[in-house]
C-alpha positions in Angstrom: -45.3 44.1 1.6 -48.7 45.6 1.3 -49.7 48.8 0.6 -51.7 50.3 3.4 -52.7 53.6 4.9 -50.2 54.5 7.7 -51.5 55.2 10.8 -52.5 58.9 12.1 -49.9 58.7 14.8 -47.3 57.5 12.5 -47.9 60.2 9.8 -48.1 63.1 12.2 -44.4 61.9 13.6 -43.2 61.1 9.8 -44.1 64.9 9.6 -42.7 66.1 12.9 -39.4 65.3 10.9 -39.8 67.9 8.8 -41.8 70.7 10.8 -39.9 70.0 13.9 -36.2 69.7 13.8 -35.7 71.5 17.0 -37.0 73.4 20.1 -36.7 76.5 17.9 -38.8 74.8 15.0 -41.7 75.0 17.5 -41.0 78.2 18.7 -41.1 79.3 15.1 -44.6 77.7 14.0 -46.2 78.4 17.1 -45.4 82.4 17.1 -46.1 82.9 13.6 -49.7 81.0 14.5 -49.8 83.7 17.5 -48.8 86.6 14.3 -51.4 85.5 12.3 -54.0 85.8 14.7 -53.5 89.5 15.1 -51.3 89.0 18.3 -49.8 92.7 19.5 -48.2 91.1 22.4 -46.2 87.3 22.7 -44.7 85.8 25.8 -42.3 83.2 25.3 -41.1 81.1 28.4 -38.7 78.4 28.0 -37.0 76.2 30.5 -34.2 73.7 29.7 -33.4 75.0 26.5 -37.1 74.5 25.0 -36.7 70.2 26.0 -38.7 70.7 29.0 -41.1 73.3 28.1 -41.8 75.6 25.5 -44.8 78.3 26.4 -46.2 80.7 23.8 -48.8 83.0 25.1 -50.7 85.5 23.0 -53.2 88.1 23.1 -54.8 87.1 19.7 -58.3 86.7 18.2 -58.3 83.1 19.7 -59.8 79.7 18.9 -63.4 78.4 19.4 -64.1 76.0 21.7 -65.8 73.9 19.0 -62.6 74.5 17.0 -60.0 72.8 19.8 -60.3 69.4 19.0 -60.1 70.1 15.0 -56.8 72.2 15.4 -54.5 69.4 16.6 -55.7 67.5 13.7 -53.5 67.1 10.3 -54.0 69.5 7.6 -56.8 71.8 9.9 -56.0 75.5 8.8 -58.5 78.4 8.7 -55.7 80.5 6.9 -56.6 78.7 3.1 -59.7 77.3 1.9 -59.4 76.9 -1.9 -56.2 76.4 -4.6 -56.9 80.2 -5.4 -56.0 81.0 -1.8 -53.0 78.7 -2.0 -51.7 80.8 -4.8 -51.7 84.1 -3.0 -50.6 83.5 0.6 -50.2 86.3 2.9 -50.2 84.4 5.7 -46.9 82.8 8.0 -48.8 79.1 8.6 -51.2 77.3 6.1 -50.5 74.0 5.9 -52.0 73.0 9.2 -49.5 70.5 10.0 -47.7 72.6 12.9 -50.1 71.5 15.8 -50.8 68.3 15.2 -47.0 67.3 14.3 -45.5 68.7 17.7 -48.6 66.8 19.8 -47.2 63.7 18.0 -44.0 64.1 19.8 -44.4 66.1 22.7 -47.1 66.5 25.6 -49.3 69.6 24.0 -51.8 71.7 25.7 -54.0 74.1 23.8 -55.8 77.3 26.0 -57.8 79.6 23.9 -60.9 82.0 24.9 -62.6 84.5 21.9 -64.2 87.5 22.5 -67.2 86.1 22.0 -66.6 83.3 24.9 -67.1 84.2 28.3 -64.7 81.4 29.7 -61.7 79.4 28.3 -61.1 76.0 27.1 -58.4 73.9 27.0 -57.7 71.0 24.9 -54.6 68.6 25.6 -53.3 66.3 23.9 -50.7 63.0 24.2 -47.9 62.0 21.4 -48.4 58.5 21.8 -52.4 58.4 22.4 -53.5 61.1 19.8 -56.8 61.3 21.6 -57.6 64.8 22.9 -59.1 66.4 25.9 -61.4 69.5 25.9 -62.1 70.8 29.5 -62.7 74.3 31.0 -60.1 76.5 32.2 -59.1 80.2 33.1 -57.7 82.7 30.4 -57.5 85.7 28.7 -58.6 86.5 25.3 -56.4 84.8 23.6 -54.1 81.8 23.2 -51.8 79.6 25.3 -49.7 76.8 23.5 -47.5 74.6 26.0 -45.2 72.2 25.2 -43.8 69.8 27.6 -40.8 67.1 27.0 -40.3 67.8 23.2 -39.3 64.3 21.9 -40.2 62.5 25.0 -41.4 59.2 23.0 -38.7 59.4 20.0 -35.2 59.3 22.0 -33.6 59.0 18.9 -34.7 62.4 18.2 -34.0 64.0 21.7 -30.3 62.7 21.5 -29.3 64.6 18.4 -30.3 67.6 20.6 -27.6 70.0 21.3 -27.0 71.8 25.1 -29.7 74.1 26.5 -27.6 76.8 26.1 -27.2 76.0 21.8 -31.0 75.0 21.9 -31.9 78.3 23.7 -29.3 80.2 21.4 -31.4 78.8 18.3 -34.3 80.6 19.9 -32.9 83.5 20.7 -31.6 84.0 17.1 -35.4 83.4 15.8 -36.8 85.8 18.0 -34.6 88.1 16.7 -35.4 87.6 13.1 -39.7 87.9 14.3 -38.7 90.9 16.1 -37.3 92.9 12.5 -40.3 91.3 11.0 -42.9 92.8 12.9 -42.2 96.2 14.9 -45.7 96.4 16.1 -45.8 93.3 18.1 -44.2 93.4 21.8 -42.2 89.8 21.9 -41.1 88.9 25.3 -38.7 85.9 25.8 -37.7 84.2 29.1 -35.5 81.5 30.1 -35.6 78.9 33.0 -37.8 82.0 34.7 -35.7 84.8 34.0 -36.4 87.4 30.9 -33.7 87.7 28.9 -35.0 89.8 25.5 -37.8 92.8 25.6 -38.9 94.3 22.6 -41.2 96.6 22.8 -43.8 97.7 20.3 -42.3 100.2 17.9 -44.6 103.0 16.6 -42.2 105.4 15.3 -38.6 105.8 13.4 -37.2 106.4 16.7 -38.3 103.3 18.6 -37.9 101.0 15.3 -34.0 102.6 15.8 -34.0 101.0 19.3 -35.5 97.7 18.3 -33.0 97.8 15.5 -30.1 98.5 17.8 -31.6 96.1 20.4 -31.3 93.3 17.2 -28.5 94.2 15.3 -26.1 96.3 17.6 -25.4 99.6 17.6 -22.3 99.2 15.5 -24.7 98.7 12.6 -27.0 101.2 13.6 -24.2 103.7 13.2 -22.9 102.7 9.9 -26.6 101.7 8.6 -28.2 103.4 5.4 -32.0 103.9 4.8 -32.8 102.3 1.3 -36.4 102.7 0.2 -37.6 101.9 -3.9 -40.4 101.1 -5.5 -41.2 99.9 -9.2 -44.4 98.3 -10.8 -45.7 97.2 -7.5 -42.5 95.8 -6.3 -41.3 97.4 -3.0 -37.6 97.3 -1.1 -36.9 98.9 1.8 -35.1 99.0 4.9 -30.9 99.4 6.0 -28.0 98.0 4.7 -24.5 99.2 6.2 -22.1 100.7 4.2 -18.5 99.3 3.4 -17.3 100.8 7.1 -20.1 98.4 8.8 -18.9 95.1 6.6 -18.3 92.4 9.0 -15.9 89.5 9.0 -19.2 86.7 9.2 -22.8 86.8 7.9 -24.2 86.9 11.2 -26.7 90.3 10.4 -28.3 89.3 7.5 -31.8 89.2 7.7 -34.3 89.7 4.4 -38.0 89.4 4.8 -40.5 89.0 1.7 -44.1 89.8 2.5 -43.3 89.8 6.2 -41.9 86.2 6.3 -38.3 85.3 7.0 -36.4 84.2 4.4 -32.4 82.4 3.5 -33.0 82.6 -0.4 -30.5 82.3 -2.9 -31.9 84.9 -5.5 -32.0 87.3 -2.7 -28.7 87.0 -1.4 -26.7 86.8 -4.6 -28.3 90.2 -5.5 -27.6 91.7 -2.5 -23.4 90.3 -2.7 -23.8 91.3 -6.3 -24.7 94.9 -5.4 -22.0 95.3 -2.8 -19.0 93.4 -5.0 -17.5 96.6 -6.0 -17.2 97.8 -2.2 -16.0 95.1 0.0 -13.2 92.9 -0.1 -13.7 88.9 -0.6 -13.2 88.4 3.2 -16.1 90.5 4.2 -19.4 90.1 4.6 -22.4 93.1 4.0 -24.9 93.5 7.3 -28.6 94.4 6.1 -32.2 94.4 7.1 -34.2 94.2 4.3 -38.1 94.0 3.6 -39.3 92.9 -0.1 -43.1 93.6 -0.6 -44.5 91.8 -4.1 -48.2 91.1 -5.1 -48.4 87.2 -3.4 -49.8 86.2 -6.7 -46.0 87.0 -8.1 -44.3 84.7 -5.4 -44.8 81.0 -3.9 -43.4 80.6 -0.5 -44.7 76.7 -1.0 -41.6 75.7 -2.1 -39.1 74.6 0.8 -40.5 72.4 4.2 -39.3 75.2 6.7 -40.6 78.0 4.1 -36.9 79.4 4.1 -37.1 79.5 0.4 -39.8 81.2 -2.3 -39.4 81.1 -5.9 -40.5 84.1 -7.8 -42.7 84.2 -10.9 -40.4 87.0 -12.6 -36.9 85.9 -10.5 -34.7 88.4 -13.0 -36.7 90.8 -12.7 -36.6 90.7 -8.7 -33.2 89.7 -8.9 -32.4 93.3 -10.8 -34.0 95.3 -8.7 -32.5 94.2 -5.3 -29.6 94.5 -7.0 -29.8 98.4 -8.7 -31.2 99.2 -5.1 -28.3 98.3 -3.3 -25.6 99.4 -5.9 -27.4 103.0 -6.0 -27.6 103.2 -2.5 -23.8 102.7 -1.8 -22.9 104.6 -5.3 -25.0 107.6 -3.2 -23.1 107.0 -0.2 -20.0 107.2 -1.3 -20.4 110.4 -3.4 -21.9 112.0 -0.6 -18.6 111.0 1.2 -16.5 111.9 -0.4 -13.1 113.0 1.5 -12.4 116.8 1.0 -8.9 118.3 1.3 -8.1 120.5 4.6 -7.0 124.1 3.6 -3.4 124.2 3.7 -1.3 124.5 6.7 -0.2 128.3 5.7 -3.8 129.0 5.2 -5.5 126.9 8.4 -2.5 128.5 10.5 -4.0 132.1 10.1 -6.8 130.8 11.7 -5.1 128.7 14.8 -5.8 131.2 17.5 -9.6 131.5 16.8 -9.6 127.7 16.3 -8.2 127.1 19.3 -10.7 129.1 21.5 -13.5 127.5 19.8 -11.9 123.8 20.8 -14.4 123.9 24.0 -17.7 124.2 21.6 -15.9 122.1 18.7 -15.2 119.5 21.7 -19.3 119.8 22.7 -20.6 119.4 19.4 -18.3 115.9 19.0 -19.8 114.7 22.0 -22.7 115.3 20.9 -22.4 113.8 17.6 -20.7 110.7 19.4 -23.9 110.5 21.7 -26.7 110.4 18.7 -24.1 107.8 17.4 -24.7 108.8 13.3 -25.1 112.2 11.2 -28.0 111.3 8.5 -27.2 112.6 4.6 -29.6 112.4 2.1 -28.1 111.8 -1.1 -29.8 112.0 -4.3 -32.7 109.8 -5.8 -31.8 106.4 -7.4 -32.5 107.0 -11.0 -35.1 104.4 -11.4 -37.5 105.6 -9.0 -38.9 108.9 -7.8 -39.4 107.8 -4.3 -35.9 106.8 -2.8 -33.9 107.9 0.0 -30.4 106.7 1.3 -29.4 108.1 5.1 -25.7 107.6 5.7 -25.0 107.1 9.2 -21.3 108.9 10.2 -19.0 108.2 13.0 -16.8 110.9 13.8 -14.7 108.3 16.5 -11.0 108.6 15.8 -11.0 105.3 14.3 -13.5 105.7 12.0 -12.7 105.2 8.5 -16.0 106.9 7.3 -15.3 109.8 4.7 -15.3 112.9 7.0 -16.6 116.4 5.4 -15.4 119.9 7.5 -18.4 121.7 9.2 -18.0 125.1 10.2 -16.9 124.3 13.3 -14.0 122.0 12.6 -13.0 123.9 9.2 -10.2 125.6 11.3 -8.3 122.1 11.6 -4.8 121.7 10.3 -4.4 119.1 7.4 -1.9 117.2 9.8 -4.8 116.5 12.5 -7.2 115.5 9.7 -4.6 113.1 7.9 -3.8 111.4 11.4 -6.8 108.7 10.5 -5.1 108.4 6.9 -8.8 109.8 5.6 -6.9 111.9 2.8 -5.6 108.7 1.5 -8.5 106.6 1.9 -6.8 104.3 4.3 -8.2 103.0 7.5 -6.7 104.3 10.8 -4.1 102.7 12.1 -5.8 102.6 15.7 -8.7 100.0 14.0 -6.5 97.3 13.9 -9.2 94.8 12.4 -9.7 97.2 9.5 -5.5 97.9 9.1 -4.9 94.5 9.0 -6.0 94.1 5.5 -5.0 97.8 4.6 -2.0 98.2 2.8 1.3 99.8 4.5 1.9 103.1 5.6 3.2 106.1 3.8 6.9 106.1 4.4 8.3 109.6 5.8 9.8 110.4 2.5 6.8 110.3 1.0 5.3 112.2 3.3 7.5 115.4 2.9 6.9 114.9 -0.5 3.0 115.1 -0.3 3.1 118.2 1.9 5.7 119.6 -0.1 3.3 119.2 -3.0 0.2 120.5 -1.8 1.6 123.5 0.7 0.7 126.5 -1.1 3.8 128.7 -1.0 3.4 132.1 1.5 4.6 135.4 -0.5 5.5 138.1 1.7 3.8 141.4 1.3 6.8 143.8 0.4 7.2 140.4 -2.6 3.9 140.7 -3.2 4.0 144.9 -3.9 7.0 145.0 -5.8 7.6 141.9 -7.8 6.1 143.0 -11.7 6.5 139.6 -12.8 4.3 137.9 -10.6 1.4 140.5 -10.5 -0.1 143.2 -12.5 1.4 146.2 -11.7 -1.9 148.0 -12.2 -4.0 148.0 -9.5 -7.4 146.5 -9.6 -10.5 149.0 -9.4 -12.1 148.9 -6.3 -15.3 148.8 -8.1 -18.4 146.2 -6.8 -17.6 142.8 -7.3 -20.5 141.8 -8.8 -20.2 144.3 -11.8 -16.3 144.3 -12.2 -15.4 141.5 -14.9 -12.1 140.5 -14.7 -8.6 141.3 -16.9 -8.1 138.6 -19.4 -5.4 140.6 -21.2 -2.7 139.1 -19.5 -3.9 135.4 -18.2 -3.4 132.4 -19.2 -5.7 130.2 -20.7 -6.4 127.9 -17.7 -8.0 129.6 -14.6 -5.1 129.5 -12.4 -4.0 127.7 -8.9 -6.7 126.6 -6.4 -6.0 127.8 -2.8 -8.8 127.3 -0.8 -12.7 127.3 -0.6 -14.4 130.6 0.7 -17.7 130.4 2.3 -18.5 127.2 0.8 -19.7 128.3 -2.7 -16.6 130.1 -4.1 -12.7 129.1 -4.8 -10.1 131.2 -4.5 -7.5 131.3 -7.3 -4.4 132.2 -8.2 -3.7 133.5 -11.6 -1.1 135.3 -13.4 -2.5 138.6 -12.8 -3.9 138.9 -9.4 -6.4 136.5 -7.3 -9.4 136.2 -7.8 -12.6 134.2 -7.1 -14.5 131.4 -9.3 -18.3 130.7 -8.4 -18.9 127.0 -8.0 -22.4 126.8 -9.1 -21.8 128.3 -12.1 -19.1 126.2 -12.7 -21.0 123.2 -12.2 -23.2 124.3 -14.9 -20.9 125.4 -17.4 -19.3 122.1 -17.2 -22.6 120.0 -17.6 -23.2 122.2 -20.4 -19.9 121.5 -21.8 -20.9 117.5 -22.1 -24.3 118.3 -23.7 -22.9 120.5 -26.1 -21.0 117.5 -27.8 -24.9 116.2 -28.6 -24.5 118.0 -31.9 -21.4 116.7 -33.4 -20.8 113.7 -31.3 -24.0 112.8 -29.4 -24.4 111.6 -25.9 -23.9 108.0 -25.2 -27.3 106.2 -23.9 -26.7 104.3 -20.9 -29.3 101.9 -20.3 -31.6 101.9 -17.5 -31.1 98.4 -15.4 -35.1 98.3 -14.8 -36.7 100.5 -17.4 -39.2 102.7 -15.8 -42.9 103.1 -16.9 -44.5 106.5 -16.8 -48.0 107.7 -17.8 -48.6 110.1 -21.4 -50.9 111.3 -23.3 -51.5 110.3 -26.6 -50.1 113.8 -27.8 -47.4 113.6 -25.1 -46.8 110.1 -27.1 -46.6 111.6 -30.6 -44.7 114.6 -28.9 -41.9 111.8 -28.1 -42.1 110.1 -31.5 -41.5 113.4 -32.9 -38.4 114.6 -31.7 -37.2 110.7 -30.9 -34.1 111.4 -33.1 -33.3 114.6 -31.1 -33.7 113.2 -27.8 -31.1 110.0 -29.2 -28.4 112.7 -29.5 -28.4 113.2 -26.1 -28.8 109.8 -25.3 -32.4 109.7 -24.1 -34.2 107.1 -25.5 -38.2 106.8 -24.5 -40.6 104.6 -26.2 -44.3 104.0 -26.3 -45.3 100.7 -24.2 -49.0 101.7 -24.0 -51.6 104.0 -24.9 -51.4 105.8 -22.1 -48.2 104.8 -21.0 -44.2 105.4 -21.9 -41.4 104.0 -21.0 -37.7 105.4 -20.3 -35.3 103.1 -21.5 -32.0 104.9 -21.3 -30.5 108.4 -20.4 -27.1 109.8 -20.6 -24.7 109.7 -17.7 -25.2 113.1 -16.3 -28.9 112.3 -16.0 -28.4 108.9 -14.4 -29.2 110.0 -11.1 -32.1 112.5 -11.8 -35.9 111.3 -11.0 -36.9 110.6 -13.7 -40.5 110.9 -12.4 -40.3 115.0 -12.4 -37.6 114.7 -15.2 -39.5 113.3 -18.0 -42.7 115.4 -17.5 -41.1 118.5 -17.3 -39.1 117.4 -20.8 -42.4 116.5 -22.2 -43.5 120.2 -21.2 -40.7 122.0 -22.9 -40.9 120.3 -26.0 -44.9 121.2 -26.2 -43.5 125.1 -25.5 -41.0 125.2 -28.3 -43.2 123.3 -30.6 -46.0 126.4 -29.7 -43.5 128.0 -30.8 -40.9 126.7 -33.2 -39.0 123.7 -33.3 -36.7 123.7 -30.5 -32.5 123.4 -31.5 -30.4 120.9 -29.9 -28.6 124.2 -28.2 -31.5 125.3 -26.7 -32.4 121.7 -25.5 -28.6 121.5 -24.0 -29.0 124.4 -22.5 -32.4 123.4 -20.7 -31.1 119.9 -20.0 -27.7 121.3 -18.4 -29.8 123.2 -16.0 -31.6 119.7 -14.8 -28.8 117.7 -14.9 -26.7 120.6 -13.0 -25.8 119.2 -9.2 -25.6 122.1 -7.0 -24.0 121.5 -3.5 -24.7 123.9 -0.2 -20.9 123.0 0.7 -17.9 122.6 -1.8 -14.9 120.9 -0.9 -11.3 121.2 -1.7 -11.1 118.5 -4.0 -14.6 118.8 -5.3 -13.9 121.8 -6.5 -10.2 121.1 -8.3 -11.9 118.3 -9.8 -14.6 120.6 -11.2 -12.1 123.3 -12.3 -9.8 120.4 -14.0 -13.3 119.3 -16.0 -14.2 122.6 -17.1 -10.6 123.2 -18.9 -10.6 119.8 -20.5 -14.2 120.4 -21.4 -13.9 123.8 -23.1 -10.2 124.4 -23.6 -9.6 127.6 -25.2 -13.4 128.6 -25.7 -13.1 129.0 -21.8 -11.9 132.4 -21.6 -15.0 133.5 -23.3 -16.7 132.6 -19.9 -14.3 134.1 -17.2 -16.6 137.2 -17.0 -19.1 135.1 -15.5 -17.3 132.5 -13.7 -14.5 134.7 -12.3 -14.5 138.4 -9.9 -10.9 139.7 -8.9 -9.8 140.0 -5.3 -8.3 143.4 -4.6 -5.4 142.0 -3.4 -3.2 145.8 -3.7 -5.8 147.8 -1.4 -5.3 144.9 1.5 -1.2 145.8 1.1 -2.0 149.8 0.8 -4.0 149.5 4.0 -1.4 147.7 5.5 1.2 150.0 4.7 -0.8 153.2 6.0 -1.2 151.1 9.4 
């Protein structure tokens, strides 16, 4: 057979085989053209699932009369003009095949008016003849494209269409994704004359959350964590679900690259890897993520339907996405560590007041339920100065989200708190879908043993006053607490038994010589200081950053870092010179992993420069400063958190801990209270 040029109609129909898979493909191409034209309102009318009619109307810039006929030709586009444009595409469409391909398999009418024109013009093309007829029409500024009788001249393609309901479902799902990609565009969807979806333009966070809930459901919003990370021109932002919001199918997985819908394997793999330690194999993550990157660093012309992209620095993008997701989940997990409730005896003293305040607590509970979430903002990412994660916590009975006692609920007993199995990390028995995958609940014997282990013995007042072996017989002086050091002559080397957290900042301890309060902020600093002081003997282990961070630095600061390189490496801090004006943070120690490096490194340089003027900084001085920087203070400590803290203190300092008792501990005058009871 001789080689010949294909007729234009046949070439367009072949191209239509790639561009027009089903009615949803037509809607995608036309809506993307409307967005590229600057439309802020798009109306989509569908009849019989799109096989009968697809009408897309927008208020964009429109098409000039002289270009209407050209717009229906193959490879006609206004979005690229040269090869340089192809290497940095910022528009959604660019190939110029959509309108020509669609018109070759349907009856297409293109009506448009620009702001400069006083009247609108309409172009009509039918698949078989491909002849374009232009005539005047009535139309506001913008464009309307009507596609009638799709595949009317290609019956082989038409018979592969599904039912009207199925085809419309694909269109509905497509517009959901487009609605997530452009919050500033209002979209209305009608099917057979009935309004099915109406996405209003969102200008603020509240409106964006409403659109997010309309597309992904309120359940996703309640367990959503907002992520934001930026590194060297690469930005990741959006929402990811916590493990509590995991789904049984991957129906809420939306990713956008430069506002273009994506189903890219590299991106999906990075996100799955970030969730690897948080989800079971039968669970799927839910997320809505936006990746913004320099258009020169990404090639979007690698897939017929433009669903996949190719990154020039694929490994960097993969690790960047993985770190953002993994760090966000880790920070949320730390912010939602389940706290142990007070002991039954301690809580029992407040049972009356807790019952009296039940109405106000119920009101607060209902307000939390109506709002759907409670925001918590964990610390920033290790590799970025602009990172945040907002954890949404559902206070419903079947919620498996970690619970932190609030002031109005602090009097609840352990039995109430344990009813949802949160103290053991198991999902509530009321959540059938979650409980079906969990292990069996503890037996009654195990529950009794657990209660006995966690119960604080009640010592009668008489025994408290008369038993010389249990407590010191010498009353503690009722001098001001701040100036009264605790006696260390008759105490054990440890801190004692933790009883309860007082005023969210202090831990009540039972010791051999009586009761004492421990300053938890001071304990947190001392625990980090103990880690830092091992630098002089063993050295701290450097933990490489997944993505090294570049920071600006002057020539003097670069020289200062080189001078103290050995000292910094003792603390696991590795900073290399990148250029004459930049340094690269390669690794930090574990205690500094969550620190904001963009603030930490300049502060470190200032400390080194200040001590350079006076005298060379010592290991102990640097350890003390780093401990101050790395100490993570908490507004409200929980009992389990406090127990972990004092355990770390005793393990780190051992026999040396007694030397810090005067800083950490203050005595509680129990004897004076007992005497007051006797006189009353």
